[in-house]
C-alpha positions in Angstrom: 57.5 10.8 36.6 60.0 8.1 35.7 58.7 4.5 35.7 61.2 1.7 35.5 59.8 -1.5 34.3 61.0 -5.1 34.1 60.1 -7.5 31.3 60.2 -11.3 31.3 59.5 -13.0 28.0 59.2 -16.8 27.6 57.5 -19.4 25.5 55.4 -22.4 26.3 54.3 -25.1 23.8 51.1 -23.1 23.3 51.8 -19.5 24.1 54.3 -16.7 23.9 54.2 -14.8 27.2 55.4 -11.4 28.3 55.2 -10.4 31.9 55.6 -6.7 32.7 56.4 -5.5 36.2 55.7 -1.7 36.6 55.7 -0.4 40.1 53.5 2.6 40.9 50.7 4.2 42.8 47.3 2.9 42.1 46.2 6.3 40.8 48.8 5.9 37.9 47.9 2.3 36.9 45.5 3.5 34.2 48.2 5.6 32.6 50.7 2.7 32.7 48.3 0.4 30.9 47.4 2.8 28.1 
């Protein structure tokens, strides 16, 4: 299985934030997180 992800990184005055967009079937979400 190939999973293509997108990353958005940005900073706020208080936080450093990374947003990860990983498409997939709900059965595979656990594997994407670990």
